[in-house]
N, C-alpha and C positions, 0 to 999 in steps of 0.2 A: 673276637669282640662280638660279632653278629650272633654267634652261637648263644651267648648269655641271654640275649633278648628272646631267642626261640625257647630256651629253657624256662625263662620267666613266663611266657604266654602258655607253654604246655602245663606248667605247674598250676597256673591260675585256672586253666580249663578243667583240669582234674579236680581242683578244689570245688568247682561248680557242683559236682556230684557228691563229693566226699565231705565237704565242710558246711556244716548247718549255717544257713543265713548268707552264704556266698552269693554275691550279685550275679554270677554266671549260671545260677540254677535256673533262672527264668530268662530266656533269651528271645530275641526277635528273629523270626524266620521269614524269608521272602521266597515266594514262588511266582512263576509267570506261566500261565496256561496259554491257550490259543488266542486269547484276547489281547495279548501283548502288554497288559497293565500289571505292574508288580503288585502282589497282594502281601500284606504283612500281617503277622499275628505273633503273639507270645506263645512260646512252647516251653515245656519243662525238659531240661537236659537230664536224661535218665542214666546214661552210662557213657563213659569215655574208655575206649579200648585201645589197644596197641596202634601206634601210628596215628593217634588222635581221631580215630573213627567215632563219630558222635551218634548217639542213639536217642530217639524220641519215641513216644507212643502217641497213637491217635485213633480215632474212630474211622473205619474204612470208608464211611460215607461222606467224609468232610470234603470241602472244596480243595483243600491242599492235596488230597489224594488224586483228585481229577487233574489238578495242575501238574502233579508229578508224572501222571500217566501221559500227559501231553509233552511235558519238558521236564526231564529229571535233574536239571541244573538248579540248584537252590543256593541261597545265601543266608548267613546268620550274622546278626550284629550283637556283640557282647560288650557291655560297658561296666567298668568298676569305678564308681564315683569317688571313692576315697583314694584310690591309687591313680585316678585320672587316666585309666587305661582303656582304650577302645580296641577291639579286635573285629575285623571283618573277615568272615570265612566263607569261601566259595567251594562247592563240591558237588558231587553226584549222589543223588538220593536212591537208595535201593530198598524196595519193600521186601521185608523178610517173609519168605514162604516156607521156612523150615517149621514144620508142625510141632516138632519136639520143643524147639525153642519158644514158639508161641505158647504152647501149652504150659511149659515150666514157668515162664514169665507170668502168665495169667494166674497161675496158682499162687504166686508170690505177691500179687496185688491185694492190698487190703479190701475187704468186702465193700466198705463204704466208697472207695475209689473206683470200684468196678462199675458203679452207676454211670460213669462218664462214657461207657462203651455199650450200655444195654438199653438205651432209650428206644421207645417204640418207633419214634420218627427220627429222622436224621438231624444232626446238628445244624443249626440255622433255620430249621423249619419254624414257621409261624405258630405261636400258641396264644391262647387267650389269657392265661394266668401262669406266671412262673412257679407257682406252688403246686400246679397240677401237671406234672410231667409223667407220662406213663412209661413204665419199664417192663422189659421182658425178662424171663428167668431162664428160658431154655436155649438161649442163643446170645452170642456177643459179637460185636464188630471191632474187637480189639485188633490193632495193627501195630507192628514195630517197623520203624524206618531207620535204617543206618545211613549216615551221610559220610561218604568218603571225601575228605577235603583234598583240594588240589592247590589251593591258594589261601594264604592267611596274610592279612595286612595288619601290622602292629602300629598303634600310634599312642605315645605316651606324651601327655601334656605336662610339661614341667618348665621350670626356669633354670638357667638362662636359655636353654634351647629345648624345643620339643624334639622327640625322637620318633622317626617314622621308618619302618622297614617293611620290606616285602619278602615273603617266603613262598617259593613255589616247590611243589613236589614233583620230581622227575624220577622214574624208575624206583619208587618207594623211598627216595631220599630227599630230605628237605634242604634247599639251597636258598640263602637269603642275600639280600642286598639292602643298603640304606637308600632312603628316598628323601627328597626335600620335603619338610613337613607342611 
């Protein structure tokens, strides 16, 4: 019985990338750097590969990159409002250094979307006017981050009983148990 809930959460996570308009496309990511305060931001789920490895893209100059360098343990919160399904995912972030993968992925990014990774100054820098952002053409700060999950908590809000389950990955195998909602 527990396996059916893991299958559901897996299917929904994959749909976040493959189904247009799915609520798991834009997810909340939490990092903690040396300052011990959790920092939250919305990221775009770009890819889900075997064993639910989640992939996002970012600019290498962002605060999340500094946090990951200090502490590569991250969390995601995914919520599907129509299905009343919440997933909390915890895992280890790995910054991709494979130049072939970075180059190939960069080549497949739409030119207009590349602007997110070629600003003259780093994301979060102060500017006087949002219409006057300077871009560079000869360099990019595009980065891929793969998150290898180790824990997924499933919560389905429904009547008569909510359903809550915890899935832990041990030796590349997911094991689940039900929890009190």
